[in-house]
C-alpha positions as CSV (number, residue, x, y, z in Angstrom):
1,M,26.4,-0.2,88.0
2,W,26.5,2.0,91.4
3,E,23.9,4.7,91.4
4,N,24.0,8.3,89.9
5,S,26.6,7.1,87.8
6,S,26.9,7.5,83.9
7,S,27.5,3.8,83.4
8,D,24.3,2.9,85.2
9,A,22.8,-0.1,83.1
10,F,19.6,0.6,83.7
11,S,19.6,4.5,82.3
12,A,17.3,5.2,79.7
13,V,19.5,7.4,78.3
14,R,21.9,4.6,76.8
15,N,18.3,2.7,75.7
16,D,20.1,-0.2,76.6
17,S,18.6,-3.7,75.9
18,L,16.3,-5.6,78.5
19,A,19.0,-8.1,79.3
20,E,21.5,-5.1,79.5
21,Q,19.0,-3.9,82.1
22,I,18.6,-7.0,84.0
23,H,22.4,-7.4,84.2
24,G,22.7,-3.7,85.7
25,Q,19.9,-4.6,88.3
26,L,21.7,-8.2,89.2
27,S,24.9,-6.5,89.4
28,R,23.7,-4.0,92.1
29,M,22.0,-6.4,94.0
30,I,25.1,-8.9,93.9
31,L,27.0,-5.8,94.9
32,S,25.0,-4.6,97.6
33,G,24.7,-8.5,99.4
34,G,21.3,-9.0,97.7
35,F,22.9,-12.8,97.7
36,A,24.8,-15.2,100.0
37,P,28.0,-17.0,99.1
38,D,26.3,-20.4,98.0
39,D,22.7,-19.1,96.9
40,R,21.5,-20.8,94.2
41,I,20.0,-18.6,91.2
42,N,16.3,-19.0,90.4
43,L,15.7,-17.7,86.9
44,R,12.3,-18.3,87.0
45,Q,11.8,-16.1,90.5
46,L,14.2,-13.5,89.3
47,A,11.9,-13.1,85.9
48,R,8.9,-12.9,88.5
49,D,10.6,-10.5,90.2
50,F,12.0,-8.0,87.4
51,E,8.5,-8.7,85.7
52,V,10.0,-10.2,82.7
53,S,10.3,-13.7,80.6
54,V,13.1,-15.7,81.6
55,T,15.1,-15.0,78.6
56,P,16.6,-12.1,79.3
57,V,17.3,-12.8,83.2
58,R,19.0,-16.1,81.7
59,E,21.1,-14.0,79.0
60,A,22.2,-11.4,81.9
61,V,22.8,-14.7,84.3
62,L,24.8,-16.3,81.6
63,R,26.9,-13.1,81.0
64,L,28.0,-12.8,84.8
65,A,28.6,-16.4,85.0
66,S,31.0,-16.3,82.1
67,N,33.0,-13.3,84.1
68,G,33.6,-15.5,87.1
69,I,31.1,-13.6,89.1
70,L,28.7,-16.2,89.3
71,Q,29.5,-20.0,89.0
72,T,27.9,-23.0,87.4
73,T,27.7,-26.3,89.2
74,D,28.5,-29.7,88.0
75,R,24.4,-30.0,88.1
76,N,24.3,-27.2,85.9
77,A,23.0,-25.0,88.7
78,I,24.0,-21.4,88.8
79,I,25.2,-19.9,92.4
80,I,27.0,-17.4,94.0
81,P,30.6,-18.8,94.5
82,S,32.0,-18.7,97.9
83,R,35.6,-16.9,98.3
84,Q,38.4,-18.9,99.8
85,E,41.4,-16.8,101.5
86,G,43.7,-16.9,98.8
87,E,41.2,-15.5,96.5
88,I,40.3,-12.7,99.1
89,R,43.7,-11.6,99.3
90,E,44.4,-11.7,95.7
91,I,41.3,-9.6,94.8
92,F,41.9,-7.0,97.5
93,Q,45.8,-6.8,96.5
94,I,44.6,-6.3,93.1
95,R,41.9,-3.5,94.3
96,R,44.3,-1.7,96.4
97,T,46.7,-1.0,93.7
98,L,43.9,-0.2,91.1
99,E,41.5,1.8,93.4
100,G,44.1,3.6,94.7
101,E,45.4,4.7,91.4
102,L,41.8,5.8,90.7
103,A,41.6,7.8,93.9
104,E,44.9,9.5,93.2
105,G,43.4,10.6,89.8
106,A,40.2,11.8,91.2
107,A,41.8,14.0,93.8
108,T,42.0,17.2,92.1
109,I,39.0,16.6,89.8
110,L,36.2,16.1,92.6
111,T,34.0,19.1,92.5
112,P,31.9,20.8,95.1
113,E,28.9,18.6,94.5
114,D,31.2,15.3,94.2
115,I,32.3,16.5,98.1
116,D,28.7,17.0,99.5
117,A,27.3,13.7,98.0
118,L,30.1,12.0,99.6
119,R,29.5,13.6,102.9
120,G,25.8,12.8,102.5
121,M,26.6,9.1,101.6
122,Q,28.8,8.6,105.0
123,A,26.1,10.2,107.3
124,D,23.5,7.7,106.0
125,F,26.5,5.0,106.0
126,I,27.2,5.6,109.7
127,V,22.9,5.5,110.7
128,A,23.2,2.2,108.3
129,L,26.0,0.9,110.5
130,S,24.4,1.7,114.0
131,E,21.0,0.2,113.0
132,K,22.8,-2.9,111.9
133,D,21.3,-2.7,108.3
134,Y,24.5,-4.2,106.6
135,R,22.7,-4.2,103.0
136,E,22.6,-0.7,103.1
137,A,26.1,0.2,104.4
138,L,27.1,-2.1,101.6
139,R,25.1,-0.4,99.0
140,L,26.5,2.9,100.3
141,N,29.8,2.0,101.1
142,A,30.1,1.0,97.1
143,N,28.6,4.3,96.0
144,L,31.0,6.6,98.1
145,H,33.9,4.6,96.5
146,F,32.4,4.8,93.0
147,R,31.7,8.3,93.2
148,I,35.3,8.9,93.7
149,Y,36.7,6.4,91.1
150,A,34.0,7.7,88.3
151,A,35.6,11.3,88.5
152,A,38.9,10.0,87.4
153,K,38.1,9.3,83.9
154,M,39.9,6.0,83.6
155,P,37.2,3.8,82.0
156,I,39.4,0.7,81.8
157,R,40.4,0.9,85.3
158,L,36.7,1.4,86.3
159,Q,35.4,-1.5,84.5
160,I,37.9,-3.7,85.8
161,G,37.2,-2.6,89.4
162,E,33.7,-2.9,89.1
163,S,34.4,-6.9,88.3
164,L,36.4,-7.0,91.1
165,W,33.7,-5.5,93.3
166,L,31.4,-8.0,92.0
167,R,33.4,-10.8,93.0
168,I,33.7,-10.0,96.6
169,G,30.5,-8.4,97.1
170,P,28.4,-11.2,98.6
171,P,30.6,-11.9,101.4
172,L,31.6,-8.4,102.1
173,R,28.5,-7.7,104.4
174,N,30.1,-10.4,106.9
175,M,32.7,-8.1,107.7
176,Y,30.6,-5.4,109.1
177,P,29.7,-7.0,112.8
178,I,33.5,-6.9,113.0
179,L,34.1,-3.8,111.8
180,T,31.6,-2.1,114.0
181,Q,32.9,-4.3,117.0
182,H,36.1,-2.9,116.7
183,R,35.1,0.7,115.4
184,A,37.7,3.3,116.3
185,D,36.9,7.2,116.8
186,S,38.2,7.9,113.3
187,S,37.7,5.4,110.5
188,P,39.1,5.3,107.0
189,H,36.1,7.0,105.6
190,D,36.8,10.0,107.8
191,Q,40.4,10.3,106.2
192,I,39.0,9.8,102.4
193,L,36.3,12.8,103.1
194,T,39.2,15.0,104.4
195,C,41.6,14.4,101.3
196,A,39.1,14.6,99.0
197,S,38.0,17.8,100.4
198,T,41.5,19.2,99.8
199,G,42.2,17.9,97.0
200,D,45.2,15.5,98.1
201,P,46.0,12.7,95.9
202,S,48.7,10.7,97.8
203,G,46.6,11.1,101.0
204,L,43.4,10.2,99.1
205,R,45.1,6.8,97.7
206,A,46.7,6.4,101.2
207,A,43.1,6.4,102.7
208,I,41.4,4.4,100.4
209,I,44.3,1.8,100.4
210,A,43.8,1.7,104.4
211,D,40.1,1.0,104.1
212,L,40.2,-1.8,101.6
213,K,42.9,-3.1,104.0
214,R,40.9,-2.6,107.0
215,S,38.1,-4.4,105.3
216,E,40.3,-7.3,104.2
217,E,40.9,-8.1,107.8
218,A,37.2,-7.8,108.7
219,L,36.4,-10.4,106.1
220,L,39.2,-12.9,106.6
221,E,38.4,-12.8,110.6
222,Y,34.8,-13.5,109.8
223,L,36.0,-16.6,107.6
224,R,38.4,-17.6,110.2
225,R,35.7,-17.8,113.0
226,A,33.1,-19.4,110.6
227,Q,35.9,-22.1,109.2
228,E,36.3,-22.5,113.5
229,A,32.6,-23.1,114.0
230,Q,32.2,-25.4,111.2
231,I,34.8,-27.5,112.5
232,L,33.6,-27.5,115.9
233,V,29.9,-28.4,114.8
234,T,30.8,-31.0,112.0
235,G,33.3,-32.7,114.6
236,S,30.7,-33.3,117.0
237,K,29.7,-36.8,116.4
238,G,29.0,-39.7,118.3
239,G,25.6,-39.3,119.9
240,K,23.9,-36.5,122.2
241,R,26.3,-37.0,124.8
242,G,29.3,-37.2,123.1
243,R,28.5,-33.9,121.2
244,A,27.5,-32.5,124.5
245,F,30.9,-33.3,125.8
246,R,32.5,-31.6,122.9
247,L,30.7,-28.6,122.9
248,A,31.3,-28.2,126.5
249,R,34.8,-28.3,126.6
250,I,35.1,-25.2,124.0
251,S,32.4,-23.6,126.1
252,M,35.2,-20.9,126.3
253,I,35.1,-20.0,122.5
254,S,31.2,-20.5,122.3
255,T,31.1,-16.7,121.6
256,P,33.0,-17.1,118.3
257,L,30.7,-20.1,117.4
258,Y,27.6,-18.3,118.3
259,W,28.7,-15.2,116.4
260,A,29.8,-17.3,113.2
261,A,26.4,-19.2,113.1
262,A,24.4,-16.0,113.7
263,S,26.0,-14.2,111.1
264,S,23.7,-13.0,108.1
265,D,24.8,-15.7,105.5
266,F,26.7,-18.3,107.4
267,S,25.3,-21.9,107.3
268,L,27.2,-24.9,108.8
269,R,25.6,-27.1,106.0
270,C,23.5,-28.5,108.9
271,N,20.4,-27.5,107.4
272,W,19.7,-24.5,110.0
273,R,20.6,-20.8,109.4
274,G,20.3,-17.9,111.7
275,P,21.1,-17.1,115.2
276,D,17.9,-18.7,116.5
277,K,18.4,-21.8,115.2
278,A,22.2,-21.9,116.1
279,L,21.4,-21.1,119.9
280,R,19.0,-23.5,120.0
281,F,21.3,-26.1,118.7
282,W,24.1,-25.2,121.3
283,I,21.7,-25.3,124.3
284,R,20.0,-28.7,123.3
285,A,23.7,-30.0,122.9
286,I,24.9,-28.6,126.2
287,S,21.6,-29.1,128.6
288,G,19.9,-32.5,127.2
289,P,16.4,-33.0,126.7
290,R,15.1,-31.0,129.1
291,H,15.0,-28.1,127.0
292,R,13.9,-29.0,123.8
293,R,9.9,-28.7,125.1
294,S,10.9,-25.4,126.0
295,M,12.2,-24.2,122.9
296,P,9.4,-23.6,120.2
297,A,10.2,-24.8,116.4
298,R,10.9,-21.9,114.0
C-alpha cells in the first residue's frame, strides 16, 4: 500500500487484477489525505481519473467499504466516514500497541539502506511541513513508518496496521497545522531515526509510541476546535443583528473559530468551505452590510 513496499498493490511483479490495482491506488489516496471526511466517492469520476471502466472501481470501493474504510449511507452513497473522538482514541490505542511491537521487531533488522531512506524521507517531510503541503507530509510520514514496520517481517500485524492507518488517514492532515504550531526543537521523528540508526529496540518502540501519542493529541485538539466553531456558527440564529451580537461576544475566541473554518477539510455544513469564505462570513456578521460590496464573491 505504501511506496517502496513489497506489498504494493500496484506492483507489476504480482500481476494483480485491475480491481486490485485500483484498490491499491485508492488506498494510497486515502492514506495521504486525498479525500476529506464526508467526501462522497464518485465512481464515474474515479473511473475517468484512472482511465478504466466503472466495474473495477466499484469492486475496489466496495471492498474498502466492507472493511470499514468507506461508509455506505442510507441513500446508498459511498462516503469517507468522519471519525468521532471515541473512535480516534480506540484506533490510536490499538496502533500504539501494534506499531510499537512492529518497531521493536524491526530495530535490529533495519539495514543501512533502510536508515538512509528514512533520513531522506524525514528531510523531505520537514520541507513539506515548512511549505504547508500537508498531503505530501502525510504521505512521507506513512512511508517512513511503514519502511520501519515492513522490516519486522510480521505480515499479519502489518496488514492490521494498514487497515488502521486507512481508517484514520483522511482526518490526519488536520493535525499538522497544530503540530507545526507547537513544534519543538526535537520531534519524535528525530528520536525514531536515532534509535533506528543504533538498533535500539526498546528505544524505537518508545519513540514510535511518543509520535503516535503526539499525533492523537493534535487530532483531538483539531476536533475540539472544529466542534467549538460549529456550535458557535450553528447557534448564531435570530437574524443578522442577533448573529453579529453573538459573534461579537465570542470575539476573544475568534482565532480558534477562524482556524477551524480555514482548515483544509473543515466545513460547518453551511454551504461554504475554506478560509476566504469563513473570513468573509465572520466579517459580514460583525460589521454589517457596509462590507458586503467590498467582499468579492468567490
